[in-house]
N, C-alpha and C positions, 0 to 999 in steps of 0.2 A: 504494500500500500504506500502511496505517496503522501507522507505526512506534511511535507514542507511546501508552503505557499499553495495550498490546495484546499479542497472542500472538507477535508478531514476535520473532525471536531473531537477534542479531548474534554471530558467533563471532570470537574474537581468538586468533591463534596467537602465543604469547609472553605471559608475565605479569610482565614486568619493570617498571621505572619508567615507560616510555613507555605501556604498557598501563594502568598505575595512573592516570596523568594523563588518558588518554583516557576512562577510566571515570568521571572526575569529570563529564564532559559527558554520558555516557550516563545517569548518575543524574539529572543536571539535567533531562533530557528524558524520564526514565522509559522508557528503552529496555532491554529484557532483554538480558543479555550472558552468553555462555559463554566461558570462558577455558581454554586448554590450555598447560601449562608443565611442564618436567621437574622443577622443584623444588616440594616441598610447602610451602616457605616463600616462595613467589613474592610480591612486593609486591602484585600485583593480586588475590590471593586474598581479601582483606578487602572488596573493592569490587564484585565481580561477582555475578550471580545464581547461577551454577553454575561450580564450578572442577573441572578434570580434570587429574590429574597424568599426564604421558606424554612420550615422546620425539618432538620436533618433526621429526626426520629419519627417523622410522619410517613407512613407507607406510601400514600398516593403522591405526596410531594416528591419523594426520592424516586419513585418508579417513573413518574411523568418526566422528571428531569432526565433520567437515564435514557429514556426513549429518544431523546433528541441528539445523543452523542454516539461516537463510534467506539471509544474506549473510556472507561470510567475508573477514576482513582479517588483517593480521599486523603485529607491532611489531618483528620481527627478520627478517632476510633468510634465515637458516639454517633453512629449512623444506623438507620433502620436495616437490620440484617435480612429480614424477610423480603424487602423490596430488592436488595442486592441479589439475593438468591434467585428470585423470580426473573430478574433481568438476565442473569447468567444462564438460567435455564432456557431463556428465549434466544440465546446466542450472543448476547453482548459480552465483550471482553471486560471483566472487572478485575482489577489488580490493585492490591493483593486480593485474593479470592475471598468470598464470604466464608468459606470453610476455614481458611487461615484466620480470618478476623474473629470467627466464633470461638476459636481456641484461645484468643488473646483478650477479647473485650471484657470478660469477667475475670478478675484477678484470682479468684478461687479456682475456676476452671483452668486458668493458666498454670497455677501451682500444681494442680493435679496432673496436668500434662507433663510437667517436668518429672514428677514422681513416676509416672507410667513409662516414661522413656529414658529413665536412668540418667537424667541430666542433673548434675549436682546443684542443690538449692538448700536454703536454710530450712530446718524443721518448722512445721506449721500445723495448725488445726483450723478447720472451717466451721463457721457458726451461722445459723440461719438469721439470728438477730442478736441484739445486745443482751437481752435477758438470758439467752443460752450461754453467752460468753461469761456473764456475771456468775452464773451457776458453776461454770467450769473453774473460774478463779476461786470461788468459795470452797469448792471441793478439792482444790490444789491440783486439778487436772492441767491447769495452765499456771505456770509460775512467773512471777514478776521479777525483773522488768521484762516486757515483751513489746514487740512492734504491732500496733493495731493498724489494719488497713481495711477500708471499705472495699468491697469487691467491684463496685461500679461507680462511675461518675467522678472518680478522683483525678486530679490533675495538679501540676505545679506545686506539689507539697500539700495540697488539700486532699483530705481522705487518708492521711497517714499521721499517726501520733505514737510517741513512745509512752507506754503506760508504766509508771513507776510505783504507783500506789492505788489502792482501791478507789479513792475519791476521784482519780483521773477518769474512771469509767463513767462517772456522772455527767461528764462534759461531751460524751460521744453520742452520735445519733443512733436510733434503734433500727439499724439496717444489717443486711447480710455482710459478714466481715470475716477476716482471717486474723488469727493471733500467731505471729511469727517469732521464733526464738531469736533473741538479739545475738548477733554474731560479732565477736571481737575481730575487727578487721583493720588492716593497715591502710588500704586504699579503696575508693570506689572507682571502678573502671568502666569503660564502655567500648564495644566494638560494633561498627556498622558493617553489615553484610549487604551486598547488592547482588541480585540474581535476576536473570531474564528468563522468559518462557522456554528458550532453547537450552537452558541449563548452564549457561556461562555464569560463573560466580566469582566474586572477589570480596576481599575484606579491606577496610581502611585500617590504618595503624591503631593500636590501642591508645585510648585517651584516658587521662586521669581527671577526676572531677572533684573540685573542692566545694563543699556545701556551706550555705549560711546556717549557723547553729540553731536559729530559732525558726526560720521560715521553711526549713527543709527544702530549699531551692538551690540549684547549682549557681555558685557565684563565678567560678572560673572553670573552664575546660582547657586542659593542657595537652598538647600533642607535639611530640610523642610523650606518652606517660613516662615518668621517671622511675622505671621499674627494671628489674633484671630481664635480659633477653629471653631466658627460659620461661619466665612467668608470662611474658608477652606472647610467646609462641603458644603456650597452653591456653591463654585467653582467646586467641584467634581460632584455635582448634575447637574449643568448646562452642564458640559463636557459630562456626560452620556446622557443628553437630545440631545446634538448635535450629538453624536455618533449614537443614536437611529434613528434620522431623516436622517442622511446620510447613515445609514445601511452599514457601512463600515466593512471590514475584514482586520485585521492587526493592525497597530498602527495609531492612530489619535492624533496628538498634537494640543491641543486647547489653543491658546494664548488669554489672557484676560486682561482687566483693572479692578483694584479695585478702585472705585471712592472715592471721599472724604467722602461720606456718606455710604460707604461700600456696594454699589451695585456692581454687577459683570456684565461687558459688554464683549461680545466676540469680539475680534479683527479679528483674522483670524485663519485658520486651515491648517495643513499639513498632508497628508495621508501617512506617512512614518516615519522612525526613524528621530529624530529631535535633533537639537542642545541643546534644553532644557532638553534632557534626557541622555546626555553623562555621567553625574555624576554617572548614574546607573551601569556602568561597574564595578566600585569599591565599590560603596556605597549600592547597592541593592542586595537582595537575587537573583533576576533574572534581568539581564540587559534588556534594551529596545530592543536590537538587538536579543537576544535569544528569547524574547517573541514575536517579530515580526515573527521570524521563526516558533515558535510553533503555532502561530495564523494562518498563511497562509497554514500550513500543517495540520490544524485541530487537533493539539495535545493538551493535557491538558496545560493550561496556568500556568506559574510559579508565585511564590510569588512576588508581586510588592512592598512589604514593604522595608524600608531601614534598613540596619544593623547598620548604623552609620551616623552621619551628613556628608553631602558631599557638596563641592563647586567646581564648574568647572570654570576654567579661560580659555577664548579663547586666542589662540596665533595667532595674525594676523601680517601681514607684517608691519614693521615700516615705518612711513612717511619718504620720501626721499630716499628710497632704492628700487631698482628694479634689477632683475637679478638672478644669481645662489644663492640659499638660504644658509644662515649660521645661526645656532641657537646658539646665544651668551650666555654663562654662563649656558648651560644646565647641565654641570657636577656639578655645584654648587647646583642646586635644587635637583638633584638626590641623594644628601647626606642628604636630609631632610626627617624625618619620615612622612609617610602618604601622600607623594607627588608622583604622577605617571604621567609622560608626555606621550602623544600620538602624534606621528609625522605622518602626513597624507601622506607624500610621494610625495608632489608637488615639483618639482625641481626648479621652478621659483617663486620668491616672488615679490610682488608689494604692495604698500600701502593698508592696510586694507584687503588684501586677507587672508582668513582663511587657516592657515598652520598647525594648530595642536591645542591641548588643554591640559590642566593639571588639574588633579583631586586632591583635597585635602580632605582627610577623617580624622575626629577627633571626639572623644567622646564629645568635647566641641565646640559648634557652634561658639562662639566668638573667640576661638583660631583658628578654621579652617578659619574664615574670615580674621584674622590677617595674617595667613600664606599665604592665597591667595593674599593678597595685596603685601606681600613680594615677592611672585613668580612673580607677574605682574611687579614689579619694578626691578626684577633681570634679568629675561630672556628677550632677544630681538631677533626678527626675522629680520635679515638684509641680505645684499647681499655681496658676495665676492668682 
């Protein structure tokens, strides 16, 4: 099929920042794009050929949108699975497939998948609701501290909490959840795997993630990870095993823990472009977004190697500020070599909301990390 400067239409479910960055590459290749998002102010609206406002969880909305395009992908997991399955049954190419998404969308199902396929992961227990979890804590079936995760609708640190004492349970919603054993770990790592329908598969280098202690959000992504080569090889091998078992097409971001004794445990996965791969726009030969596009269109995959060390700094809304967004001191960082800001286009800021990111590239990793710290301390996302 001729994708370039043709009548071909690519549909994207979700119009957030991931979609906006993917659209940079569809515009580069002149590929027509249709985007569906609930918000009329979605960041992707300015960059696609046609924009549709609608509920991603509504069957008819997703189904009717899919009937207008030739290939359908998504930038968020919270989409109507039944509609995707029906579209695929009718012959539409949906990547990643509904079957892959079904195994990932619910974190409890995802954890069961790892257990069934002998993929190393932290011990856990599933609970239908908070009351069942409280009973398990009372009977010492679950020992504190542990990590509580809601199985659905969690994102960007929402839906995850460390439970250290019984009173912490009172702040949690009464939803299906998992209780996961806290793992002593050295590092949180991630590997992005890209695979096309023909079976060509590649991994990006292992990245290291530094988290905000309160918000449970990634503050820095460091590539390459500052780990032993043998640990990196193990992480990439496990990521490939996860990919093979999910049989995914497109990008699969595999988040992992490196334990104190250098074992690798899979935390969770995302079947789409991912925060841990944003550095690749400036630092890699082929960005994660271009490779997602190549993969879902069954084109040859691009080189996943890095050209230079890269660090990504997340720009999130500052505490105490809500309203029309202002990026304080952005002009200052624009004057620094190897520093590239990406502003997502969200008009309203609130504490810890992802509003953009900044990539720092440098031949010297230590220098890149120093500049990243300076960027973090200089730019602030506040409100007018």
